[in-house]
N, C-alpha and C positions, 0 to 999 in steps of 0.2 A: 433535544438532547444537548446538554452542556458538554461539548467535546473538549477534552484536554489536549488533543493533538493539534498540530498546525493544520488549519483548514486547507482543503484542496482547492483547485487542482494542483497536483504535483507533477512536475515534468523532469526529464532526464537531460543532463548535459553530458554528452558522451565523451569518453576518453580525455579526462583531465588528469594528465600524468598516467598513473597505473590504475586509475579507478574511474568510476562513473558517479557523478554527483546527482542526488535527488534534491530538487529545490522546490520551493513553494512558488507556483506561477503567479499567485496573487500578491506576493511580496518579494520581488527580486532583490531588494536590499537586505533581506534577512540573512542571506548567505545560504548555506546548504543544510538540509534536514539530515541527510546521511550520505553515506557513500558505499558503493559496492565495489570491492576490489577484485581484480584478476590476480589470483595467486601465482599464476605462471603465465605472464603476458604472451609468451611465445607459443603457448599451447592453444590451438584453435578451439578445442573443446572447452577448456576453462574459460575462455573469453565468451563463448556462446552461452555458457551457463551463467556467467556474471551478467551478461546483457539480459538474459531471461529473468534473472532475479531482480535486476533493476526495473524492468517493466512491471513485474508483479508488485514491487514496493510502491512504484509511482501510481499504480492503479488502486492502492489500498483504500484511500478515502472514498473513491467512487464505488468500489465493491461494498464497503461498510454502508454507505448511503443506500445502495440498492437493496441490501439485505434488510435494513431497517424499514424501508418503504414496503417491501414485500411482506414483512411481518405485520406492519401497522395497517396496511391497506389491501393486502392480498388475501387470497383464500388458500392459505398454506397450512396443512395440518399433518399430524402423524410424525413419522421419522424425519421428513424434510424440515418440519418446523423445529424439531430438536436440533438438527444439524445447523440450521440458520441461527437459532438462539445460542448455541455453543460458540459459533464463530463471532457473533456479536459480543458475547461475553468475553471471549478471548481478546478481542480488539479493544474493548472499552474497559477492561478490568472489572467487569461486573456491573458497570453503571447502566441502569436501565434507560432505554430511549424514551 
């Protein structure tokens, strides 16, 4: 697959000001890919949600790779295959692996 996204792995730098940075671990000079903000830094629930979002975003390249491998090499059929295909399409903008 010719990915258009920054290749993983992605990691999180926690608490840079009021947000968490998602960076490419394979190219630290690149800067950050994105950031996840705490809308209300004093609210523990908002901070926990922001941290959970950052973890999910940082895992995205690995999740995409796993789904593609399962579809290409695994024995996945029926509704599960449809769910995996929809997630791959959402992540790649419809580009087939």
